[in-house]
N, C-alpha and C positions, 0 to 999 in steps of 0.2 A: 504494500500500500504506500504509494508515494504521495507527495503533497497535492498534485493536481487531482488524483483519484480521491483523495480525502475531501477536497472541495466539491467534487461531483457527488460523493456520498453525503456530504453535508446538505447539499441542495435537496436530495431525496429525503433526508431526515427532517428537513424543515417543512415539508409538504403537509404532514398531519397537523402540525401547529398552525399553519396557514389556514387550513380548512376549518379547524376548530374556531379560530378567531374570526374568520369570515362569517361563520354561521352563528356567532355569538351576538349579543346585543348590549354588552356592557358599555358604559360611557367611554368613548374614545377607541372602541375596537377597530375602527377604520384606520386610525393612525398606526396601531400595533400591526394590523394585517398588512398595511402598506410597507412598514419597516421589514417585516418578515419576507414579503414578496420581493422587495428591492434587494435585500441581502441574498436571497436565493438567486435572483437574476444576476447579481454581481458575481456570484461564484461561477456562473456560466461564462461570463466574460473572461474571468481570470484563469479558470482551469485549463482551457485550451491554449491560451497564450502562454501560460507557464509551462505546460507540457512541451509545446513546440520550442520555446526559448531555451529550456534546460535539457532538451532531448530526452524527455521522460514520457514519450507517447507509448502507451501500453494497449494491448488487446482489450483488457478490462475497461480502460478509459474510453476507448473507441466504441465499446458496447454500451457502457453506462451513460455516457454523456447525452446522446440523443434520447435515450429512455428517460433520463432525469428531466430534460427539457420538456418532453411531451407530457410527462406526469405533472410537472409544475403548471404548465399552461392549461392542460385539460382540467386539473383540479380547480384552478382558479375560475375557469369558464363555467364549470358545473356549479360551483358555489355562487357565482354571480347570476346564474339562471335562477337559483333558489332564492336569491335576494331581490329578484325582479329587475336587475340591471341589464341583463342580456336576454333577448328573446330566445326561447328554446330552439327555434328553427335555425337561427344563426349559429348557435353553439353546435348543432348537429352538423352543419356544413363545415365549420372550422375543425371540429374534432374528427369528422369523417375524413377530411383531407389528411389529417395526421395518420390515421389508421391506414388509409390507402397508400400513402407514400411510404410508410414504414413497411407495409407488406410488399410493395414493389421493390424496395431496396433489399428486403430479405430474399426475394426470388432472384434478384440480380446477384446478390452475394453468393447464393447457392450455386450460381453458374460462373463464379469467379469474376464477376463484374462489380467493381466498387463504384458507387455513385456518391461523389462528394457533395457537400452542401453547396447550393448555388447562391448567387447574389440575390435573386428574388426570394429565396427561402430565408436568407439572412435578414433581408428587409422586412419580410413577414414577421420574423421573430422580434425585431426591434419595434415594429408597429404593435405587436401583441403586448410587449412589455409596457409601452407607453399607454396604450388603450386600457389595459387591465389596471394600471396604476390610477388612471382617472376614474375608472368605474368603481374601484375599491373605495375611493373617497366619497363617491356618490353625490347626488344632487344637493343633499342637505348641507354638505361642506363646501362644495364647489359653486353652487348657485348656477349662474349662467355659463360658467366654464365647463359644466358637465357635458355640454354639447360636444366638446372635444372627444370625450369618450364615446359618445354615440356616433359621431362621424368616423372615429377610429375603428369602430366595429365594421363599418362598411369597407373601409380601407383594408382591414385585416382579411375580410372575406374575399375581396378582390385579389389581394396578394396571395392568399391561400390557393384560390382557384388558378390564378396565373402560374404560380410556382409549381403546383402539381402538374398542370398542363405541360409546363416546360420539361419537367422530369420525364413524363410519359412520352412526349414528342421526341426528346433528345435520345433517350435510352430504350424506349419501347420497341422501335423497329429492329434493333439489333437483338434484343431478347426474343422477340417473336420469330425472327429469322433463325436464330440459334435453336429455338424450340422446334421449329418445323423440320430441322435437320436431324432431330433425335430419332 
């Protein structure tokens, strides 16, 4: 267990605390939830950078990092559906994209094809972080600024659909071609 993998594991360990706080109603729970979410998001930024910088990239880290990302974002979106800040149909599209792309990558990996994160996927992740942060604080705290979270949901959905399409467009034909040759 190296330091980058520890940070990834910390992100996973923070998820239950985030969900409990998000679903709580104690005074100031939004600020606590935002702090937990931002700390978890920060570990995502640092772990990969640290692993590359110190040459500590491991198979465990390559497996856990995207899982931790998806667990964090999915948990936050589900809790925000529960609090009424995210329409369920939007969460289904965003989470469905994560499942589809993860499955697609797994199929590709089983055939020896590595699909790296794309820039549209990274933009989607950044939009998710910003949007979820605004949605966690909610209309009661943000007032008119809450619209940033609502607009962000549409941008996240657009980025999710676009980035999924890019993965399938770029790597799908090669995987289908290889499959038909089996």
